[in-house]
C-alpha positions as CSV (number, residue, x, y, z in Angstrom):
1,M,19.6,-17.6,-2.2
2,Y,21.1,-14.1,-2.7
3,S,24.6,-15.5,-3.3
4,E,23.6,-16.6,-6.8
5,Y,22.5,-13.1,-7.7
6,L,25.7,-11.8,-6.2
7,K,28.0,-13.6,-8.6
8,W,26.9,-11.6,-11.6
9,L,26.2,-8.5,-9.7
10,K,29.8,-8.3,-8.5
11,T,31.0,-8.9,-12.0
12,G,29.0,-6.0,-13.3
13,L,29.8,-3.7,-10.4
14,E,33.5,-4.2,-10.1
15,H,34.2,-1.3,-12.6
16,L,32.8,1.0,-10.0
17,Q,35.8,0.4,-7.8
18,V,37.9,2.4,-10.3
19,R,35.7,4.4,-12.7
20,G,32.4,5.2,-11.1
21,H,29.3,5.6,-13.4
22,V,30.8,7.2,-16.5
23,W,29.5,7.9,-20.0
24,P,32.0,7.2,-22.8
25,G,34.2,10.2,-23.6
26,T,33.8,11.7,-20.1
27,E,36.1,11.6,-17.1
28,P,34.8,10.1,-13.7
29,D,34.2,12.5,-10.9
30,K,36.7,11.5,-8.1
31,T,34.0,11.9,-5.5
32,M,31.9,9.1,-7.1
33,V,34.7,6.5,-7.2
34,I,34.4,3.6,-4.8
35,G,37.6,2.4,-3.3
36,E,39.5,-0.7,-4.3
37,G,37.7,-3.9,-3.1
38,R,34.9,-2.0,-1.4
39,V,32.2,-3.0,-3.8
40,A,32.7,-6.7,-3.1
41,E,33.0,-6.0,0.6
42,I,29.7,-4.0,0.7
43,M,27.8,-6.4,-1.4
44,E,28.9,-9.4,0.8
45,E,27.7,-7.5,3.8
46,L,24.4,-6.8,2.1
47,V,24.0,-10.5,1.2
48,A,24.5,-11.4,4.9
49,K,21.9,-8.9,6.0
50,L,19.4,-10.0,3.3
51,G,19.8,-13.6,4.5
52,G,17.5,-12.7,7.4
53,N,14.5,-12.7,5.1
54,Y,12.1,-15.7,5.0
55,P,12.3,-17.9,1.9
56,F,9.7,-15.9,-0.1
57,G,10.5,-17.5,-3.4
58,H,10.1,-21.1,-2.1
59,P,6.7,-22.7,-2.1
60,E,7.1,-23.5,1.6
61,Y,6.4,-19.8,2.0
62,A,2.6,-19.6,1.8
63,G,2.0,-16.7,4.3
64,Q,1.6,-13.1,3.2
65,M,1.1,-11.8,-0.4
66,L,4.7,-12.0,-1.4
67,K,5.4,-13.1,-4.9
68,P,8.9,-12.7,-6.2
69,P,9.0,-10.8,-9.5
70,H,9.8,-12.8,-12.6
71,G,13.5,-12.7,-13.7
72,I,12.7,-10.7,-16.8
73,A,10.9,-8.1,-14.7
74,W,13.7,-7.4,-12.3
75,A,16.3,-7.6,-15.1
76,A,14.3,-5.0,-17.1
77,Y,13.9,-2.9,-14.0
78,A,17.6,-3.0,-13.2
79,L,18.5,-2.1,-16.8
80,A,16.2,0.9,-16.9
81,M,17.4,2.1,-13.5
82,A,20.9,2.6,-14.9
83,I,19.2,5.5,-16.7
84,N,16.6,6.2,-13.9
85,P,13.9,7.7,-16.1
86,N,11.0,9.7,-14.6
87,N,7.6,9.1,-16.2
88,H,6.1,12.3,-14.7
89,A,7.1,14.2,-17.9
90,L,7.7,13.1,-21.4
91,D,11.2,14.5,-21.5
92,G,12.0,12.7,-18.2
93,G,11.5,9.3,-19.9
94,P,10.3,9.3,-23.5
95,P,10.7,5.6,-24.2
96,T,9.4,4.4,-20.8
97,S,6.4,6.8,-21.0
98,E,5.4,5.1,-24.3
99,M,5.9,1.7,-22.6
100,E,3.6,2.8,-19.8
101,K,0.9,3.8,-22.2
102,E,1.1,0.4,-23.9
103,C,0.9,-1.5,-20.6
104,V,-2.0,0.6,-19.3
105,S,-3.9,0.1,-22.6
106,E,-3.5,-3.7,-22.2
107,L,-4.7,-3.7,-18.6
108,A,-7.7,-1.5,-19.6
109,A,-8.7,-3.9,-22.4
110,M,-8.5,-6.8,-19.9
111,F,-11.3,-5.2,-17.9
112,G,-13.3,-4.3,-20.9
113,F,-12.5,-0.6,-21.0
114,R,-12.4,0.7,-24.6
115,A,-10.7,3.7,-26.3
116,D,-12.2,6.5,-24.2
117,Y,-10.5,5.7,-20.9
118,L,-7.9,7.3,-18.7
119,G,-5.2,5.6,-16.7
120,H,-1.6,5.3,-15.6
121,L,0.8,3.3,-13.4
122,S,1.4,4.3,-9.8
123,S,3.9,3.5,-7.1
124,S,1.4,1.3,-5.3
125,G,-2.2,0.2,-5.1
126,T,-2.8,2.4,-2.1
127,I,-1.8,5.5,-4.1
128,A,-3.9,4.3,-7.0
129,N,-6.9,3.9,-4.7
130,L,-6.2,7.4,-3.2
131,E,-6.4,8.8,-6.7
132,A,-9.6,7.0,-7.7
133,L,-11.3,8.1,-4.5
134,W,-10.0,11.7,-4.9
135,V,-11.7,11.8,-8.3
136,A,-14.9,10.3,-6.7
137,G,-14.9,13.0,-4.0
138,R,-14.5,15.7,-6.6
139,L,-17.5,14.3,-8.6
140,H,-19.7,13.8,-5.5
141,P,-18.5,16.5,-3.0
142,G,-19.1,15.7,0.6
143,K,-20.7,12.3,-0.1
144,A,-19.5,9.2,1.6
145,I,-17.2,6.5,0.4
146,A,-18.8,3.1,1.2
147,C,-17.0,-0.2,1.5
148,T,-17.7,-3.5,3.2
149,T,-16.1,-4.5,6.5
150,A,-14.0,-7.0,4.5
151,A,-12.5,-4.2,2.4
152,H,-8.9,-3.2,2.8
153,Y,-8.3,-0.7,5.7
154,T,-6.8,1.7,3.2
155,H,-10.2,2.9,2.1
156,E,-11.3,4.1,5.5
157,R,-7.9,5.8,5.9
158,I,-8.0,7.4,2.5
159,S,-11.5,8.7,3.2
160,A,-10.2,10.4,6.3
161,V,-7.3,11.9,4.3
162,L,-9.8,13.3,1.7
163,G,-12.1,14.6,4.4
164,L,-15.0,12.3,3.3
165,P,-17.2,10.1,5.5
166,C,-16.6,6.4,5.2
167,I,-19.6,4.0,5.6
168,K,-18.7,0.4,6.5
169,I,-21.2,-2.1,5.2
170,P,-21.7,-5.2,7.5
171,M,-21.3,-8.6,6.0
172,S,-23.5,-11.6,6.4
173,P,-22.1,-14.9,7.7
174,G,-22.1,-16.0,4.1
175,G,-19.8,-13.2,3.1
176,H,-22.4,-11.0,1.3
177,P,-22.9,-7.2,1.9
178,D,-26.0,-6.3,4.0
179,M,-28.3,-5.0,1.2
180,D,-30.8,-3.6,3.7
181,F,-28.0,-1.5,5.3
182,L,-26.8,-0.4,1.9
183,M,-30.4,0.6,0.9
184,K,-30.8,2.6,4.1
185,H,-27.6,4.6,3.6
186,A,-27.8,4.9,-0.2
187,P,-28.7,8.7,-0.2
188,D,-25.5,9.5,1.6
189,I,-23.1,7.4,-0.6
190,G,-21.2,8.9,-3.6
191,T,-19.0,5.9,-4.4
192,L,-19.2,2.2,-3.5
193,V,-15.9,0.3,-3.3
194,V,-16.4,-3.3,-4.5
195,T,-13.4,-5.5,-3.7
196,M,-12.5,-8.1,-6.3
197,G,-10.4,-10.3,-4.1
198,T,-10.2,-9.2,-0.5
199,T,-6.7,-9.4,1.0
200,G,-8.0,-11.3,4.0
201,T,-9.7,-14.3,2.4
202,G,-9.6,-13.6,-1.4
203,A,-13.4,-13.2,-1.5
204,V,-14.8,-11.6,-4.6
205,E,-17.6,-9.2,-3.7
206,P,-20.8,-9.6,-5.8
207,L,-20.4,-6.8,-8.5
208,H,-23.2,-8.4,-10.4
209,V,-25.6,-7.8,-7.5
210,L,-24.3,-4.3,-6.7
211,A,-23.9,-2.8,-10.2
212,G,-27.6,-2.5,-10.9
213,F,-28.3,-1.1,-7.5
214,C,-25.6,1.5,-7.8
215,R,-26.7,2.7,-11.3
216,K,-30.3,3.0,-10.0
217,K,-29.2,5.1,-7.1
218,G,-26.6,7.2,-8.9
219,I,-23.7,5.8,-7.0
220,R,-20.2,5.5,-8.6
221,I,-18.6,2.1,-8.6
222,H,-14.9,1.7,-7.8
223,L,-13.4,-1.7,-8.1
224,D,-10.5,-2.5,-5.8
225,A,-9.0,-5.3,-7.8
226,A,-5.5,-4.6,-6.4
227,Y,-5.1,-8.3,-5.4
228,G,-7.6,-10.3,-7.5
229,G,-7.6,-8.3,-10.7
230,F,-5.5,-10.6,-12.8
231,F,-8.0,-13.5,-12.1
232,K,-10.2,-11.8,-14.7
233,L,-8.1,-13.8,-17.1
234,L,-9.8,-17.0,-15.8
235,Q,-13.2,-15.8,-16.7
236,G,-14.9,-18.6,-18.8
237,S,-12.5,-21.3,-17.6
238,S,-14.9,-22.8,-15.0
239,L,-12.2,-22.2,-12.3
240,I,-13.9,-19.1,-10.9
241,D,-17.4,-17.7,-10.6
242,D,-17.8,-15.7,-13.8
243,A,-20.8,-13.6,-12.6
244,P,-18.9,-10.8,-10.8
245,W,-16.2,-10.5,-13.5
246,E,-18.6,-10.2,-16.4
247,L,-19.5,-6.6,-15.4
248,T,-16.1,-5.0,-14.8
249,S,-16.5,-2.7,-17.8
250,L,-19.4,-1.0,-15.9
251,A,-17.1,0.2,-13.1
252,D,-16.3,3.9,-13.0
253,S,-12.7,3.3,-11.8
254,I,-10.5,0.2,-11.2
255,V,-7.3,-0.3,-9.4
256,I,-5.0,-3.3,-10.0
257,D,-1.5,-4.1,-8.6
258,P,0.9,-5.7,-11.1
259,H,3.3,-6.1,-8.2
260,K,1.0,-8.8,-6.8
261,H,-0.1,-11.2,-9.5
262,G,1.6,-9.3,-12.3
263,L,5.1,-10.7,-11.5
264,Q,6.5,-7.1,-10.9
265,P,8.8,-5.7,-8.3
266,Y,7.4,-3.3,-5.7
267,G,6.0,-0.8,-6.3
268,C,3.8,-1.0,-9.4
269,G,0.1,-0.1,-9.2
270,C,-2.4,1.1,-11.8
271,V,-5.5,3.2,-11.8
272,L,-8.0,3.2,-14.6
273,F,-11.1,5.4,-15.3
274,R,-13.8,4.4,-17.7
275,D,-14.6,8.0,-18.7
276,A,-11.5,10.0,-19.8
277,S,-13.3,13.3,-19.1
278,V,-12.3,13.0,-15.4
279,G,-8.9,14.2,-16.7
280,R,-10.3,17.7,-16.3
281,L,-10.1,17.4,-12.6
282,Y,-6.3,17.2,-12.7
283,K,-5.9,20.5,-14.5
284,H,-2.8,22.2,-13.3
285,D,0.3,24.0,-14.8
286,S,4.0,23.1,-14.5
287,P,5.8,25.7,-16.6
288,Y,9.2,23.9,-16.5
289,T,7.9,20.4,-17.0
290,Y,5.2,20.2,-19.7
291,F,6.8,22.0,-22.5
292,T,8.4,19.4,-24.8
293,S,5.3,18.4,-26.8
294,D,1.6,18.9,-27.3
295,E,1.1,15.2,-26.4
296,L,-0.4,14.3,-23.0
297,H,2.2,13.9,-20.3
298,L,1.4,11.2,-17.8
299,G,2.1,13.6,-15.0
300,E,-0.8,15.7,-16.1
301,I,-3.3,12.9,-15.1
302,S,-1.6,11.8,-11.9
303,L,-1.5,12.9,-8.3
304,E,2.1,11.7,-8.0
305,C,5.0,13.6,-9.4
306,S,8.2,11.6,-9.8
307,R,7.5,8.0,-10.8
308,A,9.9,5.3,-11.8
309,G,10.0,4.8,-15.5
310,A,11.8,1.5,-14.6
311,S,8.4,0.1,-13.4
312,A,7.0,0.7,-16.9
313,A,10.0,-1.0,-18.5
314,A,9.7,-4.0,-16.2
315,L,6.0,-4.4,-16.8
316,W,6.4,-3.9,-20.6
317,A,9.0,-6.6,-20.8
318,T,6.9,-9.0,-18.7
319,L,3.8,-8.5,-20.9
320,K,5.9,-9.2,-24.0
321,A,7.0,-12.5,-22.4
322,F,3.6,-13.3,-20.8
323,P,0.7,-11.7,-22.8
324,L,-2.7,-11.1,-21.2
325,S,-4.3,-13.5,-23.6
326,G,-3.4,-16.8,-25.2
327,D,-2.2,-20.2,-23.9
328,T,1.3,-19.1,-22.9
329,G,0.6,-15.9,-21.0
330,F,-0.6,-14.8,-17.6
331,G,-3.7,-17.0,-17.8
332,P,-1.9,-20.3,-17.3
333,V,0.1,-18.8,-14.4
334,L,-3.1,-17.8,-12.6
335,Q,-4.7,-21.2,-13.4
336,Q,-1.9,-22.9,-11.5
337,C,-2.4,-20.7,-8.4
338,R,-6.1,-21.3,-8.5
339,M,-5.7,-25.1,-8.9
340,A,-3.2,-25.1,-6.0
341,A,-5.8,-23.4,-3.7
342,L,-8.5,-25.9,-4.7
343,E,-6.2,-28.9,-4.2
344,F,-4.8,-27.7,-0.9
345,A,-8.3,-26.9,0.4
346,G,-9.5,-30.4,-0.6
347,A,-6.5,-32.0,1.1
348,V,-6.9,-30.0,4.3
349,A,-10.6,-30.8,4.5
350,G,-9.6,-34.5,4.6
351,L,-7.3,-34.1,7.6
352,D,-8.5,-35.1,11.1
353,D,-6.6,-32.3,12.9
354,Y,-7.9,-29.4,10.7
355,T,-11.1,-27.9,9.4
356,M,-11.7,-25.6,6.4
357,I,-13.2,-22.1,7.0
358,G,-15.2,-21.7,3.9
359,S,-14.1,-22.4,0.3
360,P,-11.4,-20.4,-1.5
361,E,-12.7,-18.1,-4.2
362,L,-9.2,-17.3,-5.6
363,D,-5.9,-18.5,-4.2
364,I,-6.2,-17.7,-0.5
365,V,-7.1,-20.6,1.8
366,I,-8.5,-20.2,5.3
367,F,-8.4,-23.1,7.7
368,A,-7.9,-24.0,11.4
369,P,-6.3,-26.7,13.6
370,L,-8.6,-28.7,15.9
371,S,-5.9,-30.7,17.7
372,T,-6.6,-29.1,21.2
373,G,-10.3,-28.6,21.0
374,R,-13.2,-27.1,19.0
375,L,-13.9,-24.0,21.0
376,S,-13.0,-20.8,19.3
377,S,-10.6,-19.9,22.1
378,Q,-8.8,-23.2,21.8
379,V,-8.7,-23.0,18.0
380,S,-7.2,-19.5,18.3
381,E,-4.4,-20.7,20.5
382,S,-3.7,-23.8,18.4
383,S,-3.5,-21.6,15.3
384,K,-0.9,-19.4,16.9
385,T,1.1,-22.4,18.0
386,V,1.1,-23.9,14.5
387,F,2.0,-20.5,13.0
388,R,5.0,-20.1,15.4
389,R,6.2,-23.7,14.9
390,G,6.0,-23.4,11.2
391,M,8.5,-20.5,11.0
392,D,10.6,-21.2,14.1
393,P,14.3,-21.6,13.1
394,A,14.4,-24.4,15.8
395,T,11.9,-26.4,13.8
396,P,13.6,-28.9,11.5
397,A,14.0,-27.5,8.0
398,G,11.8,-30.2,6.5
399,D,8.9,-29.4,8.8
400,R,8.8,-25.6,8.4
401,L,5.8,-24.1,6.7
402,Y,5.4,-20.3,6.6
403,L,1.8,-19.4,7.1
404,S,-0.1,-16.3,8.2
405,L,-2.8,-15.7,10.8
406,Y,-6.2,-14.3,10.1
407,R,-8.5,-12.8,12.8
408,M,-12.2,-12.8,12.0
409,P,-15.5,-12.4,13.9
410,A,-16.6,-15.7,15.3
411,A,-20.1,-15.0,14.2
412,Q,-18.9,-15.3,10.5
413,L,-17.7,-18.8,10.9
414,P,-19.5,-21.2,8.5
415,E,-21.9,-23.6,10.2
416,D,-20.1,-26.7,8.8
417,C,-16.6,-25.9,10.2
418,G,-17.3,-27.7,13.5
419,I,-16.1,-24.8,15.7
420,E,-18.1,-23.6,18.7
421,A,-17.8,-19.9,19.4
422,D,-17.0,-19.0,23.0
423,T,-15.3,-15.7,22.0
424,E,-16.3,-12.8,19.8
425,E,-13.2,-13.2,17.6
426,I,-11.2,-16.2,16.4
427,T,-7.7,-16.4,15.0
428,V,-7.3,-19.0,12.2
429,L,-4.6,-19.9,9.7
430,R,-4.3,-18.4,6.2
431,S,-2.3,-19.6,3.2
432,T,-1.7,-17.4,0.1
433,L,-0.8,-19.8,-2.8
434,M,0.1,-17.1,-5.3
435,K,3.2,-18.9,-6.8
436,P,2.5,-21.4,-9.5
437,E,5.1,-23.6,-7.9
438,H,2.8,-24.1,-5.0
439,R,0.7,-26.6,-6.9
440,G,3.4,-29.2,-7.1
441,F,4.3,-28.6,-3.4
442,I,0.8,-29.3,-2.1
443,P,1.4,-32.9,-0.9
444,E,4.5,-31.8,1.0
445,M,2.6,-28.9,2.6
446,V,-0.1,-31.3,3.8
447,E,2.5,-33.6,5.4
448,R,4.1,-30.6,7.1
449,L,0.8,-29.5,8.4
450,K,0.2,-32.9,10.0
451,R,3.5,-32.8,11.8
452,L,3.0,-29.2,13.0
453,A,-0.4,-30.0,14.5
454,R,1.2,-32.7,16.6
């Protein structure tokens, strides 16, 4: 698949063989010139190496959270990278800094944040979460960060980096936080992380249940919407449960990853704060950086220093092509992913050799093969077998299906899945249907699953 990109890349890069990267009216530095024919040779070798990747762009890849960026995003990124602007300071990237502010404003409005907010892009959701929890720790010194056992592992790790306790909230078999446990530990908690789309199952934690509790107890709310945040656009469509999404504007901070459902290249995260006054916590001086204007430099409200202005250019161009509102923007893209998950789950539920593990809340589907037995130990081995067969190069191309594995406590299995627990943990199959092309591929996916189970 990379050979198509190579055709125009080589055309654009051939001038490097002779000239190097040169501005008009200047002479190339001889140390930067690439020898005759070496560009094509190097790029051909690169293509050969990249051929070892799985077919991430094809709908038969339904494993990890890998969604190829839209063509306009990587074209805008590549164009901006020819300049390589740095959005840490205004004079490091004046146009891309303005683009970043535009993009962040649109993302903030999507969640219901109004004029008095603070936010910026980041190099990843992990860094964005680090920043949000750093602010939380400054506002509630020494108090714990709380998150459910289904939350991303990064929160526990970040808490350790910040020197803050981390309280892990147990989950019920139905996937709800243990409110009795939360009530007991409330005096020790400064911030509660609510995950709007877990990376394991795509579960949306009940913000509508937790928001009132947190306000009553004086606990900050941080929404980790890194994966599921763009599904906010489906609110009111009857495709998702609106209740948790209706209260996003009450969160103290929010993280979203445009490099997941936002069609962006890695890495592009975003952190938002409802109250702009948290900007006082960033106060620092950089005498050689912040001198070009009285306007706020993005680096003054960020833990990161150098940040790729190209990320802002790519997201800006994408939001121009796919607005966050309307009938031709991001909403219809998310709708296709959600419909793919519902249709795939319905089809799997009708297969004799498989069982569903709960119902998908977003676009991640959890299921398991029953072809060798219904004990959790047997299901785990069958899941691993189907997983290996699906991505084995020896498997006929028309039978391959790239899935992922998900390990969960057997005690959290739904009662209606037909699996009998004889182990504490069980390994099942997981499909991430985050490409809109998945919807049209569902019948083929189901046929391949049948053949892999046999």
